[in-house]
PALO-58432 format. One record per residue (C-alpha): residue in one letter; x negated, y, z. Coordinates in Angstrom, 3 decimals. Example, Ala and Ser with C-alpha at 12.3 -4.5 7.8 and 13.67 -1.06 7.14 Angstrom:
// residues 2
["A", [-12.300, -4.500, 7.800]]
["S", [-13.670, -1.060, 7.140]]
This chain:
// residues 360
["M", [0.000, 0.000, 0.000]]
["K", [-1.291, 3.446, -0.932]]
["L", [-1.015, 6.423, 1.398]]
["S", [-0.417, 10.002, 0.347]]
["Y", [-0.686, 13.263, 2.288]]
["L", [1.896, 15.881, 1.324]]
["C", [0.139, 19.246, 1.268]]
["M", [3.205, 21.251, 2.255]]
["T", [1.361, 24.582, 2.109]]
["G", [3.949, 25.906, 4.520]]
["Y", [3.944, 29.379, 5.991]]
["D", [2.463, 29.111, 9.502]]
["G", [4.336, 32.116, 10.871]]
["P", [7.970, 32.241, 12.032]]
["Q", [10.296, 31.167, 9.243]]
["P", [14.028, 30.709, 8.749]]
["D", [15.679, 27.397, 8.010]]
["I", [15.468, 25.958, 4.510]]
["D", [19.186, 26.701, 4.048]]
["I", [18.386, 30.411, 3.675]]
["F", [17.655, 31.117, 0.023]]
["P", [16.098, 33.319, -1.094]]
["V", [14.106, 34.246, 1.992]]
["P", [13.661, 38.036, 2.146]]
["P", [10.076, 38.821, 1.078]]
["R", [9.745, 41.342, 3.912]]
["L", [9.577, 38.401, 6.328]]
["C", [6.276, 37.257, 4.787]]
["D", [3.179, 38.534, 6.573]]
["R", [0.475, 38.730, 3.905]]
["Q", [-2.394, 37.736, 6.209]]
["I", [-0.498, 34.777, 7.643]]
["A", [0.278, 33.565, 4.116]]
["H", [-3.406, 33.812, 3.184]]
["E", [-4.518, 31.949, 6.313]]
["S", [-1.811, 29.328, 5.832]]
["M", [-2.967, 28.420, 2.339]]
["N", [-6.553, 28.078, 3.495]]
["R", [-5.557, 25.904, 6.450]]
["W", [-3.694, 23.513, 4.169]]
["L", [-6.638, 23.336, 1.799]]
["G", [-8.784, 22.400, 4.784]]
["M", [-6.358, 19.591, 5.598]]
["T", [-6.774, 18.171, 2.098]]
["E", [-10.519, 17.994, 2.707]]
["L", [-9.865, 16.150, 5.971]]
["V", [-7.535, 13.524, 4.494]]
["D", [-9.948, 13.007, 1.610]]
["Q", [-12.626, 12.125, 4.167]]
["L", [-10.248, 9.977, 6.232]]
["G", [-9.402, 7.694, 3.324]]
["F", [-5.972, 8.763, 2.085]]
["D", [-5.333, 7.698, -1.507]]
["W", [-3.365, 10.723, -2.707]]
["V", [-2.742, 14.361, -1.888]]
["S", [0.634, 15.490, -3.184]]
["I", [2.107, 18.916, -3.900]]
["A", [5.512, 20.135, -5.038]]
["E", [7.182, 23.113, -6.668]]
["H", [9.402, 25.378, -4.581]]
["H", [10.536, 28.963, -4.899]]
["Y", [11.607, 31.893, -2.749]]
["A", [10.989, 29.962, 0.483]]
["A", [8.592, 29.771, 3.405]]
["Y", [8.383, 26.019, 3.856]]
["Q", [6.219, 25.548, 0.736]]
["L", [4.208, 28.413, -0.738]]
["T", [3.836, 26.724, -4.122]]
["P", [6.004, 28.300, -6.818]]
["N", [3.279, 27.108, -9.204]]
["P", [1.863, 23.826, -7.862]]
["M", [-0.653, 23.736, -10.718]]
["I", [-2.645, 26.492, -9.035]]
["M", [-2.719, 24.624, -5.725]]
["A", [-3.691, 21.401, -7.512]]
["A", [-6.642, 23.163, -9.111]]
["A", [-7.761, 24.465, -5.719]]
["I", [-7.400, 21.010, -4.139]]
["S", [-9.417, 19.469, -6.958]]
["Q", [-12.367, 21.629, -5.972]]
["R", [-12.122, 20.747, -2.271]]
["T", [-11.757, 16.957, -2.618]]
["K", [-13.699, 14.147, -4.269]]
["N", [-11.797, 10.892, -3.896]]
["V", [-8.047, 11.412, -3.548]]
["R", [-5.768, 11.387, -6.532]]
["I", [-3.746, 14.572, -6.896]]
["A", [-0.033, 13.956, -7.254]]
["M", [2.330, 16.574, -8.642]]
["L", [5.558, 15.475, -6.928]]
["G", [6.749, 17.326, -8.739]]
["P", [7.107, 20.029, -11.345]]
["L", [10.738, 21.099, -11.868]]
["V", [11.333, 20.553, -15.561]]
["P", [14.394, 22.816, -16.058]]
["L", [12.510, 25.777, -14.589]]
["N", [9.536, 25.413, -16.915]]
["N", [8.576, 25.213, -20.560]]
["P", [7.927, 21.450, -20.987]]
["V", [5.121, 22.019, -23.496]]
["R", [3.453, 24.314, -20.990]]
["L", [3.806, 21.584, -18.351]]
["A", [2.169, 19.093, -20.707]]
["E", [-0.698, 21.506, -21.344]]
["E", [-1.290, 22.402, -17.694]]
["I", [-1.231, 18.808, -16.439]]
["A", [-3.553, 17.757, -19.274]]
["M", [-5.881, 20.555, -18.225]]
["L", [-5.777, 19.358, -14.601]]
["D", [-6.360, 15.758, -15.632]]
["T", [-9.449, 16.919, -17.524]]
["L", [-10.621, 19.134, -14.664]]
["T", [-10.307, 16.287, -12.147]]
["G", [-11.745, 13.563, -14.354]]
["G", [-8.447, 11.697, -14.505]]
["R", [-7.179, 11.999, -10.924]]
["M", [-3.633, 13.167, -11.704]]
["E", [-0.301, 11.529, -10.900]]
["V", [2.960, 13.303, -11.729]]
["M", [6.636, 13.041, -10.862]]
["F", [8.908, 15.174, -13.021]]
["L", [12.039, 16.324, -11.207]]
["R", [15.287, 18.108, -11.924]]
["G", [15.220, 20.144, -8.726]]
["T", [17.982, 21.078, -6.295]]
["P", [20.846, 23.530, -6.970]]
["N", [19.195, 26.314, -4.981]]
["E", [16.008, 25.967, -7.062]]
["H", [18.025, 26.315, -10.272]]
["K", [19.136, 29.741, -9.044]]
["T", [15.520, 30.906, -9.137]]
["Y", [15.655, 31.826, -12.819]]
["D", [19.442, 31.482, -13.265]]
["T", [19.072, 28.141, -15.041]]
["P", [22.549, 26.857, -16.065]]
["A", [23.366, 24.087, -13.582]]
["D", [25.293, 22.042, -16.133]]
["K", [22.248, 21.805, -18.396]]
["T", [19.571, 20.819, -15.895]]
["R", [19.987, 17.065, -16.201]]
["G", [19.751, 17.086, -19.982]]
["M", [16.813, 19.504, -19.862]]
["T", [14.977, 17.224, -17.442]]
["L", [15.386, 14.010, -19.415]]
["E", [14.640, 15.592, -22.783]]
["G", [11.736, 17.509, -21.279]]
["I", [10.145, 14.315, -19.944]]
["D", [10.425, 12.634, -23.351]]
["L", [8.858, 15.685, -24.977]]
["I", [5.954, 15.752, -22.501]]
["L", [5.225, 12.048, -22.937]]
["K", [5.158, 12.477, -26.727]]
["A", [2.953, 15.579, -26.481]]
["W", [0.377, 13.635, -24.465]]
["Q", [0.201, 10.751, -26.911]]
["E", [0.480, 12.347, -30.355]]
["E", [-2.843, 12.755, -32.168]]
["S", [-1.499, 15.213, -34.743]]
["P", [0.610, 18.364, -34.372]]
["F", [4.357, 17.759, -34.470]]
["S", [7.637, 19.662, -34.198]]
["W", [10.501, 19.020, -31.773]]
["H", [14.159, 19.772, -32.394]]
["G", [16.381, 18.595, -29.576]]
["E", [19.533, 19.559, -27.720]]
["N", [17.696, 21.736, -25.222]]
["Y", [14.282, 22.452, -26.729]]
["N", [13.037, 23.487, -30.156]]
["F", [9.363, 23.930, -31.040]]
["S", [7.859, 24.321, -34.492]]
["N", [4.309, 23.314, -33.579]]
["I", [3.017, 21.239, -30.677]]
["G", [-0.593, 20.117, -30.328]]
["V", [-1.754, 19.824, -26.705]]
["W", [-5.365, 20.728, -25.890]]
["P", [-7.203, 19.429, -23.951]]
["R", [-6.074, 15.833, -24.115]]
["V", [-5.245, 13.930, -20.943]]
["Q", [-8.120, 11.853, -19.610]]
["Q", [-5.991, 8.854, -18.633]]
["L", [-4.599, 6.574, -21.334]]
["P", [-1.965, 6.624, -22.534]]
["H", [-1.250, 9.387, -19.993]]
["P", [-1.346, 9.969, -16.204]]
["P", [1.013, 7.733, -14.185]]
["V", [4.489, 9.268, -14.361]]
["F", [7.389, 8.949, -11.928]]
["T", [10.878, 10.373, -11.798]]
["S", [13.776, 10.399, -9.355]]
["G", [15.168, 7.095, -8.115]]
["N", [18.177, 8.572, -6.336]]
["S", [20.856, 7.682, -8.882]]
["E", [21.725, 4.887, -11.287]]
["P", [21.292, 7.042, -14.430]]
["S", [17.859, 8.217, -13.240]]
["I", [16.773, 4.659, -12.519]]
["K", [17.911, 3.436, -15.936]]
["F", [16.038, 6.289, -17.587]]
["A", [12.837, 5.509, -15.667]]
["A", [13.055, 1.813, -16.469]]
["S", [13.665, 2.426, -20.174]]
["R", [10.564, 4.678, -20.364]]
["R", [8.434, 2.419, -18.156]]
["L", [8.083, 5.122, -15.518]]
["G", [7.850, 4.826, -11.758]]
["I", [10.517, 6.085, -9.342]]
["G", [10.420, 8.079, -6.112]]
["F", [12.620, 8.737, -3.081]]
["S", [12.546, 11.538, -0.513]]
["F", [13.912, 11.115, 3.030]]
["A", [16.253, 8.319, 1.931]]
["Q", [17.738, 5.646, 4.173]]
["V", [15.987, 2.264, 4.015]]
["E", [19.184, 0.525, 2.916]]
["D", [19.516, 2.898, -0.025]]
["V", [15.880, 2.389, -1.012]]
["R", [16.318, -1.380, -0.984]]
["H", [19.404, -1.103, -3.201]]
["W", [17.841, 1.304, -5.709]]
["V", [14.583, -0.650, -5.985]]
["A", [16.513, -3.854, -6.704]]
["L", [18.466, -2.058, -9.433]]
["Y", [15.223, -0.604, -10.795]]
["R", [13.617, -4.021, -11.067]]
["D", [16.695, -5.375, -12.841]]
["E", [16.667, -2.504, -15.330]]
["C", [12.944, -2.909, -15.929]]
["A", [13.475, -6.584, -16.702]]
["K", [16.121, -5.624, -19.255]]
["A", [13.586, -3.236, -20.797]]
["G", [11.014, -6.036, -21.037]]
["W", [8.499, -5.157, -18.336]]
["T", [7.795, -5.767, -14.641]]
["P", [7.016, -2.882, -12.265]]
["T", [4.672, -3.279, -9.304]]
["P", [5.057, -1.731, -5.846]]
["Q", [2.732, 1.025, -7.097]]
["H", [5.627, 2.185, -9.267]]
["V", [7.741, 3.036, -6.202]]
["V", [7.034, 6.103, -4.039]]
["Y", [8.721, 6.979, -0.760]]
["R", [8.388, 10.353, 0.999]]
["G", [9.079, 11.036, 4.676]]
["I", [8.118, 13.249, 7.604]]
["A", [5.446, 11.758, 9.869]]
["Y", [4.181, 12.212, 13.412]]
["A", [1.736, 9.673, 14.820]]
["A", [0.724, 9.499, 18.484]]
["E", [-0.883, 7.026, 20.856]]
["S", [2.551, 5.802, 22.003]]
["D", [6.222, 6.032, 21.078]]
["A", [6.916, 8.191, 24.123]]
["A", [4.211, 10.688, 23.203]]
["A", [5.472, 10.830, 19.608]]
["V", [9.064, 11.465, 20.653]]
["A", [7.965, 14.182, 23.068]]
["G", [5.986, 15.886, 20.317]]
["V", [8.907, 15.795, 17.911]]
["E", [11.397, 17.098, 20.472]]
["G", [9.067, 19.944, 21.401]]
["H", [8.547, 20.842, 17.750]]
["F", [12.212, 20.976, 16.837]]
["G", [12.996, 22.909, 19.992]]
["R", [10.510, 25.611, 18.982]]
["K", [11.610, 25.551, 15.357]]
["M", [15.267, 25.897, 16.339]]
["K", [14.517, 29.035, 18.330]]
["E", [12.340, 30.507, 15.557]]
["A", [14.905, 29.683, 12.894]]
["E", [17.719, 31.304, 14.866]]
["E", [15.686, 34.487, 15.275]]
["M", [14.679, 34.574, 11.613]]
["A", [18.213, 33.757, 10.488]]
["Y", [19.427, 36.810, 12.358]]
["L", [16.841, 38.984, 10.593]]
["A", [17.645, 37.439, 7.232]]
["Q", [21.342, 38.089, 7.810]]
["K", [20.657, 41.814, 7.714]]
["T", [19.398, 41.439, 4.164]]
["L", [21.627, 38.654, 2.829]]
["G", [24.838, 39.256, 4.702]]
["G", [27.139, 36.565, 6.059]]
["P", [26.781, 34.572, 9.289]]
["P", [23.369, 33.368, 10.501]]
["Q", [22.471, 29.957, 9.111]]
["I", [22.186, 26.968, 11.445]]
["P", [18.955, 25.035, 10.897]]
["L", [19.159, 21.663, 9.218]]
["V", [17.027, 19.123, 11.093]]
["L", [16.243, 15.850, 9.358]]
["S", [15.499, 12.815, 11.478]]
["P", [11.853, 11.934, 10.679]]
["Y", [11.255, 8.297, 9.700]]
["F", [7.554, 7.948, 10.501]]
["V", [7.535, 8.796, 14.210]]
["G", [5.923, 6.623, 16.862]]
["G", [2.875, 4.866, 18.164]]
["P", [0.766, 2.510, 16.024]]
["E", [2.894, -0.632, 16.363]]
["T", [6.141, 1.171, 15.622]]
["L", [4.713, 2.929, 12.583]]
["I", [3.199, -0.261, 11.175]]
["D", [6.599, -1.918, 11.524]]
["K", [8.259, 0.966, 9.677]]
["F", [5.736, 0.692, 6.862]]
["N", [6.308, -3.038, 6.667]]
["T", [10.056, -2.453, 6.322]]
["L", [9.434, -0.184, 3.349]]
["R", [6.995, -2.699, 1.925]]
["E", [9.712, -5.341, 2.088]]
["C", [11.936, -2.970, 0.084]]
["G", [9.317, -2.855, -2.660]]
["V", [7.674, 0.487, -1.865]]
["G", [3.975, 0.657, -2.760]]
["V", [3.117, 4.337, -2.184]]
["V", [4.131, 6.359, 0.869]]
["D", [3.906, 10.156, 0.800]]
["M", [3.885, 11.744, 4.255]]
["A", [4.533, 15.287, 5.429]]
["F", [2.638, 15.826, 8.696]]
["V", [4.482, 19.035, 9.562]]
["I", [5.543, 18.450, 13.159]]
["G", [3.924, 20.514, 15.889]]
["T", [1.292, 23.214, 15.876]]
["P", [-1.512, 23.128, 13.295]]
["E", [-3.728, 21.422, 15.883]]
["Q", [-1.042, 18.829, 16.667]]
["Q", [-0.626, 18.146, 12.958]]
["R", [-4.347, 17.563, 12.622]]
["Q", [-4.376, 15.229, 15.634]]
["S", [-1.414, 13.341, 14.208]]
["V", [-3.217, 12.797, 10.907]]
["E", [-6.379, 11.638, 12.662]]
["T", [-4.435, 9.276, 14.949]]
["F", [-2.629, 7.821, 11.949]]
["A", [-5.882, 7.309, 10.051]]
["A", [-7.528, 5.575, 12.998]]
["T", [-4.686, 3.350, 14.203]]
["V", [-2.239, 2.746, 11.340]]
["M", [-4.045, 3.250, 8.047]]
["P", [-6.436, 0.257, 8.307]]
["T", [-3.548, -2.201, 8.632]]
["V", [-1.306, -0.646, 5.999]]
["K", [-4.060, -0.292, 3.412]]
["S", [-5.138, -3.894, 3.956]]
["W", [-1.876, -5.270, 2.609]]
["D", [-2.328, -6.863, -0.798]]
["S", [0.089, -5.064, -3.107]]
["T", [-0.439, -7.545, -5.933]]
["H", [0.465, -10.474, -3.711]]
["F", [3.408, -8.576, -2.312]]
["A", [4.709, -7.812, -5.798]]
["D", [5.064, -11.558, -6.300]]
["E", [6.915, -11.827, -2.983]]
["V", [9.361, -9.096, -3.983]]
["A", [9.962, -10.703, -7.360]]
["T", [10.610, -14.081, -5.749]]
["A", [13.015, -12.591, -3.219]]
["A", [14.930, -10.841, -5.991]]
["E", [15.490, -14.039, -7.963]]
């Protein structure tokens, strides 16, 4: 099983809940934003040294929880601070971007990193579509067509034109070429039956964020069935799961850390929601608190990873965002020392055979 560190690049100052969109720019302290980005870059250096397999980044807009409206820039910075980890774009939001530009930028990053890129193309959430007033009813079609266009752009050796329902280009000829053949590993959403069928038909991987284990098991089984219909067999490395993580020396210590974190965040969010209300109008927003999956001491966390492994997951992307910056660092180091050796020792190839047998 491969382990990924989600470089959230969050704003380390007080911030409102994610339900507030857009966050008033006046709430952003310029110095705190600068220091926050540098702290997160330092964390990517740490996880590279600790043995994580991936560092992931995502695209978000008008918000404090991820300061990455253009994740390509952060990926380039990470590439210069790390040596071993693969850099996973999880992911660019296709409807908000020119797909040819995405193909060019990822090809450039794959060249810059010597072939260390992974990418998950996503549709994005309704609030993200409001960023550039993208028509909500067109985002699904734009995403699927955009992915097909990008895959073709990476593999064509001669210039070509594209005339589709959502995109029209007279001349496409991507330079530089991607380093990995036929292209970097590509994933897409696994949260719906149409998305899974699309991924299987294109021989792409799938990913889940903060999903219930029962749902993951169901979707992975469907994915494997659809892949079989398409004439190929995915491995666990084709399935990515993302969750919030907090590792401690014991379950009690982990729970205490999480409760303390959400207590502080609730107070901060209420204060910032009140300030945001003055700009946005309407009642203050109540923070949305997700129940983190990867919380506990070593034995509990290993058991949770094993449950995902039994579902067919082969890559786990973790957001170590609970607690102060120092607590987050300690959590990462505790995880690397007490959980990582066991999880990374599992033979994914052997397990792929187990999953296939169980599905028959």
